[in-house]
C-alpha positions in Angstrom: 20.2 29.5 1.8 20.7 32.6 -0.2 19.0 35.9 0.5 16.6 37.0 -2.2 16.6 40.8 -2.7 14.4 42.3 -3.9 11.9 39.8 -2.5 9.3 40.8 -5.2 8.5 43.5 -7.7 5.1 45.0 -8.2 4.0 46.4 -11.6 1.3 49.1 -11.6 -1.2 50.0 -14.4 0.6 53.3 -15.0 3.8 51.5 -15.9 5.6 52.2 -12.7 7.2 49.5 -10.5 8.0 49.0 -6.9 10.7 46.6 -5.6 10.3 45.4 -2.1 13.6 44.8 -0.4 14.2 42.4 2.4 16.6 45.0 3.8 14.8 47.7 5.9 17.2 50.4 4.9 16.6 49.8 1.2 12.9 49.7 1.7 13.1 53.0 3.6 14.8 54.6 0.6 12.1 53.4 -1.7 9.4 54.8 0.6 11.2 58.1 1.0 11.1 58.5 -2.7 7.3 58.9 -2.3 7.6 61.0 0.8 8.6 61.2 4.4 5.0 60.9 5.6 4.7 57.6 3.7 7.8 56.3 5.4 6.7 57.4 8.8 3.3 55.8 8.2 4.8 52.5 7.1 7.1 52.3 10.1 4.0 53.1 12.3 2.2 50.2 10.5 5.1 47.9 11.3 5.1 48.9 14.9 1.3 48.2 15.1 1.7 44.8 13.5 4.5 43.9 15.8 2.4 45.0 18.9 -0.4 42.7 17.7 2.2 39.9 17.2 3.2 40.3 20.8 -0.4 40.0 21.9 -0.9 36.9 19.8 2.4 35.4 21.1 1.4 35.9 24.8 -2.2 34.9 24.6 -2.3 32.3 21.8 1.0 31.1 20.3 2.8 30.2 23.5 -0.2 29.0 25.4 -1.8 25.6 25.8 -5.6 25.3 25.4 -6.5 22.0 27.1 -10.1 22.8 27.6 -12.7 25.1 26.1 -12.6 27.4 29.2 -8.9 28.0 28.5 -9.8 29.6 25.3 -13.4 30.9 25.9 -12.8 33.3 28.8 -13.0 37.1 29.0 -9.2 37.6 29.1 -8.5 35.5 26.0 -11.5 36.9 24.1 -10.4 40.5 24.8 -6.9 39.6 23.6 -8.5 38.2 20.4 -10.3 41.4 19.8 -7.1 43.4 20.3 -5.6 41.5 17.3 -8.3 43.0 15.0 -8.3 39.7 13.0 -11.5 40.7 11.1 -9.8 43.8 9.5 -8.7 43.3 6.0 -5.0 44.0 5.1 -5.8 47.0 2.8 -7.8 48.8 5.5 -5.2 48.0 8.1 -2.4 49.4 6.0 -4.5 52.4 4.9 -4.7 53.7 8.5 -1.0 54.4 8.3 0.0 54.6 4.6 -2.0 56.9 2.4 -0.4 56.3 -1.1 -2.4 53.5 -2.7 0.7 52.0 -4.4 2.5 51.8 -1.1 -0.6 50.4 0.5 -0.6 47.5 -1.9 3.1 46.9 -1.7 2.9 47.0 2.2 0.1 44.4 2.1 2.2 42.0 0.1 5.4 42.5 2.1 3.9 41.7 5.5 3.8 38.0 6.2 3.2 38.7 9.9 -0.1 40.3 8.9 -1.0 37.4 6.7 -0.5 35.1 9.8 -2.7 37.3 12.0 -5.6 37.7 9.6 -5.9 34.1 8.2 
């Protein structure tokens, strides 16, 4: 396999572009060109998504559901609510990243979020 970098390029209506790198250090440089607050917001977003992944892993991915009561119980239902699966990606990113261009780019670059919201 060969690493693809950038993994995609976004073209905006105003003619500007955004390249999403598979390397976090390169992605940070791109975000910093918009501002430090955007960079901090994106990293906070990634931390939030990772925390939800850990919840999903513990309560759903690595667990067997042999009967309905294994799934439909207060502990599992509460864990499901903690995943915020009914949020859309744009609103989820928007809580952390304020620049609309970076919001759109963050939505596209986050396959973990796709998994949790499908």
